[in-house]
C-alpha positions as CSV (number, residue, x, y, z in Angstrom):
1,Q,-30.7,-20.1,-0.8
2,E,-28.9,-16.5,-1.8
3,Q,-26.0,-15.2,0.5
4,L,-24.9,-11.5,0.6
5,F,-21.6,-11.1,1.8
6,L,-20.2,-7.6,2.8
7,C,-17.3,-6.5,0.9
8,V,-14.8,-4.8,2.8
9,A,-11.7,-2.9,1.7
10,N,-9.6,-3.4,4.7
11,P,-10.7,-6.5,6.7
12,P,-9.3,-7.2,10.2
13,A,-6.3,-9.5,10.6
14,A,-6.6,-13.0,11.2
15,P,-4.9,-14.7,13.5
16,R,-1.9,-16.5,12.0
17,A,-2.7,-19.7,12.0
18,M,-6.6,-18.6,10.5
19,K,-6.0,-18.9,6.4
20,L,-9.6,-16.8,5.6
21,P,-10.7,-17.4,2.1
22,A,-9.5,-14.0,0.1
23,A,-12.2,-14.1,-1.9
24,L,-14.5,-12.9,1.1
25,F,-13.2,-8.9,0.7
26,C,-14.1,-8.0,-2.6
27,G,-15.7,-4.5,-4.0
28,A,-14.5,-1.5,-5.4
29,R,-11.3,-1.9,-3.6
30,G,-11.4,-5.4,-2.8
31,Y,-8.5,-6.9,-3.4
32,S,-7.0,-10.3,-2.7
33,A,-4.2,-12.8,-2.9
34,R,-3.3,-16.7,-3.3
35,V,-0.6,-18.8,-3.3
36,D,-0.8,-20.5,-6.7
37,A,2.4,-22.9,-6.2
38,Y,4.6,-23.7,-3.4
39,P,7.2,-26.1,-3.5
40,K,7.6,-28.7,-1.1
41,E,11.6,-28.0,-0.9
42,P,13.6,-25.0,-0.9
43,V,15.0,-23.8,-4.3
44,I,18.7,-22.9,-2.8
45,G,20.1,-24.8,0.5
46,F,23.2,-27.0,2.1
47,T,21.1,-29.8,2.2
48,N,17.5,-31.3,1.0
49,A,17.5,-28.6,-1.7
50,P,17.9,-30.8,-4.7
51,P,20.5,-30.8,-6.2
52,H,22.5,-29.9,-3.1
53,T,22.7,-26.0,-4.7
54,S,24.8,-24.4,-2.1
55,S,28.4,-24.8,-0.8
56,F,27.2,-22.8,2.0
57,V,25.4,-24.0,5.4
58,L,23.1,-20.7,5.4
59,A,21.6,-19.2,2.4
60,F,19.1,-16.7,2.7
61,N,17.9,-13.2,2.6
62,P,17.5,-13.6,-1.4
63,T,16.9,-10.6,-3.9
64,Y,15.8,-11.2,-7.4
65,V,18.1,-9.6,-10.2
66,E,16.0,-9.0,-13.6
67,M,18.3,-9.1,-16.8
68,S,19.6,-6.1,-18.5
69,P,22.3,-5.2,-21.0
70,G,24.7,-4.9,-18.1
71,T,24.1,-8.4,-16.9
72,G,24.6,-10.2,-20.4
73,N,20.8,-10.6,-20.1
74,A,21.6,-12.8,-17.0
75,D,18.9,-12.8,-14.2
76,G,18.9,-14.7,-10.7
77,L,19.7,-14.1,-7.3
78,L,21.9,-12.2,-4.9
79,V,21.9,-14.0,-1.9
80,R,23.5,-13.9,1.9
81,V,25.8,-16.4,2.0
82,Q,27.7,-17.9,5.4
83,N,29.4,-21.0,6.7
84,C,29.0,-21.9,10.0
85,S,29.1,-25.6,12.1
86,S,25.5,-25.7,12.7
87,P,24.2,-29.3,12.1
88,A,21.2,-30.4,10.2
89,G,18.5,-31.4,12.2
90,E,18.9,-28.9,14.8
91,C,18.1,-25.2,15.3
92,R,21.4,-23.2,16.4
93,A,22.0,-19.4,16.4
94,C,24.9,-18.8,14.0
95,P,26.5,-14.8,14.0
96,P,28.7,-13.9,11.7
97,T,32.4,-13.9,12.9
98,A,35.9,-12.2,11.4
99,E,36.3,-15.9,10.3
100,D,33.1,-16.5,8.9
101,P,31.5,-13.4,7.4
102,S,28.3,-12.9,6.0
103,R,28.8,-12.2,2.4
104,I,26.5,-11.7,-0.6
105,A,26.4,-14.1,-3.8
106,F,24.9,-14.1,-7.2
107,V,23.6,-16.9,-8.3
108,H,22.1,-17.8,-12.1
109,Q,18.7,-18.6,-12.5
110,G,19.0,-21.9,-14.9
111,C,15.2,-22.5,-15.8
112,G,12.6,-20.2,-15.3
113,E,8.7,-20.4,-14.8
114,P,6.4,-22.5,-14.0
115,E,9.3,-24.3,-11.8
116,P,12.7,-21.7,-11.3
117,C,15.8,-23.5,-10.5
118,Y,19.5,-22.4,-9.9
119,F,23.3,-23.1,-10.6
120,P,25.5,-24.2,-7.9
121,L,26.6,-21.5,-5.3
122,T,30.1,-21.4,-4.8
123,D,32.5,-19.3,-3.3
124,D,33.3,-17.6,-6.8
125,D,30.0,-16.4,-7.0
126,V,30.6,-14.2,-4.4
127,V,30.1,-10.5,-5.0
128,L,30.6,-8.4,-2.2
129,G,32.4,-9.2,1.4
130,P,33.7,-7.5,4.2
131,N,35.4,-3.9,3.1
132,S,36.2,-1.7,5.9
133,T,35.4,-1.6,9.9
134,A,31.6,-0.9,9.3
135,D,31.0,-3.8,7.6
136,A,34.2,-6.1,9.6
137,L,31.3,-9.1,10.0
138,G,29.6,-9.1,6.5
139,L,26.7,-7.8,4.7
140,A,23.1,-9.0,5.2
141,D,19.5,-8.3,3.9
142,P,20.2,-7.3,0.3
143,R,16.8,-5.6,-1.7
144,I,18.0,-4.6,-5.1
145,V,16.0,-2.3,-7.6
146,Y,16.9,-1.5,-11.4
147,H,17.0,1.9,-12.6
148,N,18.0,3.9,-16.3
149,G,20.9,1.3,-16.4
150,T,21.8,0.8,-13.0
151,Y,21.2,-1.5,-10.4
152,Y,20.8,0.0,-6.9
153,M,20.8,-2.0,-3.6
154,T,20.1,-1.4,0.0
155,Y,22.0,-3.7,2.7
156,L,23.1,-3.8,6.1
157,A,26.6,-3.4,7.3
158,I,27.5,-5.7,10.2
159,D,30.6,-4.0,12.3
160,G,32.8,-5.9,14.4
161,T,30.4,-5.5,17.4
162,G,27.6,-6.6,15.6
163,A,25.7,-3.8,15.1
164,T,24.2,-3.3,11.9
165,E,23.9,0.4,10.0
166,L,21.5,0.4,6.4
167,Q,24.3,1.0,3.4
168,L,23.6,1.8,-0.7
169,A,25.7,0.4,-3.0
170,T,25.6,0.7,-7.0
171,S,26.4,-1.1,-10.2
172,P,26.0,-1.6,-13.9
173,D,26.3,-5.5,-13.5
174,P,25.9,-6.9,-9.9
175,T,27.0,-10.6,-11.0
176,G,30.6,-9.6,-10.7
177,A,32.4,-8.4,-7.7
178,S,34.5,-5.6,-10.0
179,H,31.5,-3.8,-10.6
180,W,30.3,-2.5,-7.3
181,T,30.4,0.9,-5.4
182,R,29.4,1.4,-1.9
183,L,28.2,4.5,-1.1
184,G,28.1,4.2,2.3
185,S,25.2,4.9,5.1
186,V,22.2,5.7,3.2
187,F,20.9,8.3,6.7
188,G,24.0,8.1,9.2
189,S,23.1,9.2,12.6
190,A,19.5,10.2,11.9
191,K,17.6,7.5,11.4
192,N,18.8,3.5,12.5
193,A,17.1,2.2,9.8
194,T,17.5,-1.8,9.7
195,S,16.4,-2.5,5.8
196,G,15.1,-0.1,3.0
197,S,12.7,-1.4,0.2
198,I,13.6,1.3,-3.3
199,L,10.7,2.5,-5.5
200,P,12.4,4.5,-8.3
201,S,10.3,6.9,-10.2
202,A,10.8,7.9,-13.7
203,E,9.5,11.9,-12.3
204,G,12.1,11.6,-10.1
205,K,10.2,11.3,-7.2
206,H,12.0,8.3,-5.7
207,V,10.2,6.0,-2.5
208,M,12.1,4.2,0.2
209,L,10.1,2.2,2.6
210,V,11.8,1.7,5.6
211,S,11.9,-0.3,8.7
212,G,14.2,0.9,12.1
213,A,15.7,-0.5,14.9
214,G,12.8,-0.4,17.5
215,D,10.6,0.5,15.3
216,T,7.6,-1.6,14.3
217,R,6.1,0.5,11.5
218,I,7.0,0.8,7.8
219,T,8.1,4.7,7.3
220,A,9.0,6.6,3.9
221,A,12.4,8.6,3.1
222,S,12.6,10.2,-0.1
223,S,15.3,11.1,-2.8
224,S,15.6,12.8,-6.2
225,D,18.3,11.0,-7.2
226,L,18.6,7.9,-5.7
227,H,21.7,8.6,-4.2
228,R,20.7,11.0,-0.7
229,W,17.8,10.0,0.9
230,V,15.7,11.9,3.2
231,H,13.7,10.0,6.2
232,H,10.4,11.2,7.1
233,D,9.6,9.7,10.6
234,D,6.2,11.0,10.6
235,K,5.3,9.5,7.2
236,V,3.7,6.1,8.2
237,V,3.2,3.8,5.6
238,L,2.0,0.5,7.6
239,E,2.2,0.1,10.8
240,P,0.9,-3.1,13.6
241,R,-2.7,-3.9,13.6
242,S,-4.3,-4.5,17.1
243,T,-4.1,-8.3,16.5
244,G,-3.1,-11.0,14.8
245,F,-0.2,-12.5,12.3
246,D,0.8,-8.6,12.5
247,A,0.2,-7.1,15.4
248,G,3.7,-7.4,16.6
249,R,5.6,-5.2,14.1
250,V,5.9,-5.2,10.2
251,E,8.5,-4.9,7.7
252,A,8.7,-4.1,3.7
253,G,10.2,-6.8,1.2
254,P,11.0,-6.4,-2.2
255,S,10.3,-3.2,-3.8
256,P,6.6,-2.6,-4.1
257,M,5.2,-4.3,-7.8
258,V,2.4,-2.5,-9.9
259,L,-0.6,-3.9,-11.0
260,T,-2.5,-4.1,-14.4
261,D,-4.8,-0.7,-12.4
262,G,-1.7,0.7,-11.8
263,N,-1.8,0.8,-7.9
264,Y,0.9,-1.3,-6.8
265,V,1.5,-4.3,-4.3
266,L,3.8,-4.2,-1.1
267,F,4.8,-8.0,0.7
268,Y,5.8,-7.3,4.2
269,N,7.2,-9.3,6.3
270,A,5.6,-9.4,10.2
271,A,6.0,-10.7,13.3
272,E,3.0,-10.8,15.8
273,E,4.9,-10.0,18.7
274,K,6.5,-6.9,18.7
275,D,10.3,-8.5,19.9
276,G,9.1,-12.1,18.1
277,V,10.8,-13.2,14.9
278,L,9.5,-12.7,11.4
279,S,7.4,-15.2,10.5
280,D,4.9,-14.2,8.3
281,V,4.3,-12.4,5.2
282,G,1.3,-10.3,4.7
283,Y,0.5,-7.9,1.4
284,A,-0.7,-4.7,0.9
285,V,-1.9,-2.5,-2.0
286,L,-0.7,1.2,-2.2
287,S,-1.9,3.7,-4.4
288,G,-0.1,4.3,-7.7
289,A,-0.4,8.4,-7.2
290,D,1.1,8.2,-3.8
291,P,2.6,4.8,-2.9
292,T,3.0,5.9,0.8
293,K,-1.2,5.2,0.9
294,V,-2.3,1.9,1.5
295,L,-5.3,1.4,-0.5
296,F,-5.9,-1.8,0.6
297,R,-4.6,-4.5,3.3
298,G,-4.8,-8.6,3.7
299,S,-6.4,-10.1,6.5
300,A,-4.8,-13.1,6.8
301,P,-0.7,-14.4,5.9
302,L,0.3,-15.6,2.2
303,I,3.1,-17.7,3.6
304,S,3.6,-18.7,7.2
305,A,6.8,-20.6,9.1
306,S,4.0,-23.6,10.0
307,D,4.0,-24.0,6.0
308,R,7.0,-26.5,5.9
309,A,9.2,-28.2,7.8
310,W,12.4,-26.5,6.4
311,T,12.0,-23.1,8.5
312,A,12.2,-24.4,11.6
313,G,15.0,-27.5,11.6
314,G,13.1,-30.0,11.2
315,P,15.1,-33.4,10.0
316,G,17.6,-33.1,7.8
317,Y,17.5,-29.4,7.3
318,V,19.6,-26.7,8.7
319,C,18.5,-24.0,11.3
320,S,20.0,-21.0,12.4
321,D,17.0,-18.9,12.9
322,Q,13.6,-21.0,14.3
323,G,10.9,-20.1,12.8
324,A,11.9,-17.1,10.3
325,V,10.5,-16.3,6.8
326,K,11.8,-13.3,5.2
327,L,10.7,-12.3,2.4
328,D,13.7,-10.0,0.2
329,G,12.7,-10.6,-3.3
330,G,10.0,-10.4,-6.2
331,V,9.6,-10.1,-9.8
332,A,6.3,-9.6,-11.9
333,I,6.2,-12.7,-13.8
334,P,5.5,-11.3,-17.5
335,A,3.0,-13.8,-18.7
336,E,0.2,-13.9,-16.5
337,A,-1.2,-10.6,-15.3
338,N,-0.8,-9.6,-11.8
339,A,1.6,-12.2,-11.1
340,F,4.5,-12.5,-9.1
341,R,7.3,-14.6,-8.3
342,L,8.6,-14.1,-4.6
343,Y,11.7,-15.4,-3.1
344,F,12.1,-16.0,0.9
345,G,15.0,-16.5,3.0
346,A,14.0,-20.0,6.0
347,G,15.0,-20.6,8.8
348,G,17.8,-18.4,8.4
349,A,19.4,-21.4,6.1
350,Y,17.2,-21.8,3.1
351,V,16.0,-19.8,-0.2
352,G,12.1,-20.4,-0.8
353,T,9.9,-19.4,-3.5
354,V,6.2,-19.2,-4.3
355,K,4.2,-17.9,-6.6
356,V,1.5,-15.5,-6.0
357,V,-1.7,-14.3,-7.9
358,V,-3.0,-10.9,-6.9
359,E,-7.0,-10.4,-7.7
360,V,-7.8,-6.6,-9.1
361,P,-11.6,-5.9,-8.9
362,A,-12.9,-4.5,-11.5
363,P,-13.8,-0.4,-11.7
364,V,-16.8,0.3,-10.2
365,V,-18.7,2.9,-12.3
366,V,-20.8,5.3,-9.9
């Protein structure tokens, strides 16, 4: 018997525990996405991440650094690293201190697709650490993009009280500690932002997707030079839905990445409750002509905290943020159209990775 399905451009959100078949949503704007490969273990971690790829107890918040002449054609990850006394098998909050601050380290990629691997992460790999009263307890949540020979990285500076501020740094080569220029606050007192994902433009109309303290939405900022940014609080890109895995709050992940139809895919972090931990990763498609406009939004999470034991401090695993899954890094896989390698922090202690493939609908001729 023939069945007829209604094609929905923006289907309602599914509950977090429900994984809907993506192929159900089709049509002229009916994109879909699937997780094509999800390793059972983290790729970087202090324990249970073969071959024990970190000398730091906590290694998370990964952002992908694409190769360039500046890096000697090396690629890898910038990762937030920190030491603490959190024992394996127990989830214990571990905020940074003056003695054990949060720092950012670069780890070289040792092998590529289909199973990326990384060199051991040590103290020698730290490229950024506390430098002033504004970041007395360290740096967190890096997101980096490459544009015209320069890397631009947003990150959170953590002051001596634990308060955070979104700051910006640039580098021709982010793999070394001596190559960075810190530019300070992105918005100053104009916006208490907690994350910023930059989408550079060849025409000089650069966009940043911004999440803010106490703000459950993703809003936009603009710049003509990637240094000075103006936040537009009324320019809402994505906001929580009424129900489902992203009903509480949403936060942009890595910089949106281009699809074969010229539009962008945005992978975003989500919480079911406003004050809940970010524990799911969703996706949306943004217009190539105006990346502040959403064309399509997936109905179910691609990644959830419940997918793996190492997100919650299971037996043998370290954990400092129970149930946390936070995606900060991603890169298009060159040999495969609309395929992306994504990197996320899990449990506030590990770096995980997945491969996601986005199905782009064929254009409809009217």
